[in-house]
N, C-alpha and C positions, 0 to 999 in steps of 0.2 A: 503494499499500500504507500502511496505516495500522495501526502496533503499537499495542496495547494492554496493558500491564503487567498482570500478575495474578500472585495467591499460588499458582496452579496450575503455574506455570512451577518445573520442576526437580524436580516430584514424580514418583513412580513407581508403575505400577499393572501389573497382567497385562492385556495387550491384552484379552483377551475379557472381563475384567472392567468395563473400561474402554468398549467395545461395550455391555454389556449397561446402563450407564449411561446412554449418550449417546444411542444410537438412539431412545430412548422420547421423548427431547424435543427430537428434530428433527435429530440429526445424521446423516451418512453418512461414508462413507469415501471420501474423494476418488482419484478415478482416478490421479493423480499420485504413487503410492507405488513403492517396491522394497524388496528384503528387509531393508533396516536402518533406513529413514525410512518417512513416511507422515503421513496428516494427516485430519482429521475435518472435515468441513465443514457449514457451516447456511447456507441459500441465503437471502438476504433481499429479494432480487429477480430478475426472469428477464423483465422487458419489454424496451424498447428497450437495456437493457444489463442485466448482470447484477450482484449485491454479495453477497458472501458473507464470513462469520467461517470463517476456518481456524484450525484448532488443530494445531499441528505436533506430531509425536512421533518419538523415534529408539528402534531397539531397542538394548536393554542388556544384556538375556541373551536369547539365541537369536535366531532369524529371525521375519520376519512372518507367514510363512507356515506355521510350526509350533506345535504346541500348547504352551502355558504360556509364550511369548515376554512378557518382560517389557519395559515401554517407559517412557521419560521424555518429559516433556511439555515443550515450548518454549513461546516465546510467542506468544500467541493475535495474529491480525492479520486488519485487513480488505482486501478485493479487488476490485478493480471491473474488470469487461471490457466494452467498448464493442463489438458486433458490426457487421456492413458489412451493408447488404441490398441485395438484389439479385443479378446476376450477377458472378461472382466473375471479374474481370479478367484476373486470371492462372492460369485454370484449364487449365493445358496437362499435365493428366495423363491417364492411361489408364484405360481400366476398372478393372483390376485395383486400381490407386491408388484409384481412385473407391469402391470397396467398402470401402477400409479407412479412408480418410479423407474422409468426407462433409461436415464442416463448412467453412466459410470461416474464417479467419484474423481475430482481431480486429482492429477499426481501431485500437483501443488497450487495450493489453492491463494498462496499468497507469494507469487513467483516475481522474480525480478522484473522490474518495467525497463525496458529498452530506451534510451533516451529519444529517440524521434518520435516516440509516442508522450513521453513526458513534455517535449516541445510543444506537441499538438496540444496536449492537455492544458498547457498554460494559455494557449491561443484560443481554446475552446472557454476558458474562463473568463479571458479579457471579452470574447464576444458575449457569453452570458451575463457579464456587468453591464455591458453596453444595451444588451434588448432589456435586463429589468429594470437598470437605473434610469434610463434616459425616459423612462414613459412612466415613471412610478404616479 
């Protein structure tokens, strides 16, 4: 993980309005969210491994699945996951579990982040600041 300090940290937005600004420039809401916190992800790479910029947020007024929820943005960071190829040696699950969890665990869920992705992440954070702070 590589944290990128940003002027958007601590800023508050309605989640719906935040989505309207971030989705058109390539962000998606990450799958790892709960009623009180979540993140927007920007995928940088998904070949031998994948790297993405994650912009975390926490609910400060309401729950994420309710209308009008207000969130506060945390510090953006880069993540890198390197996945295993081939047969899962620990594949001892049954059919039911296999239908729910079809993916292998990463070899390294916090792999080193190549410098080109760090540079790109910093550029994306600058763009994020421009998009979110110029029209507050």
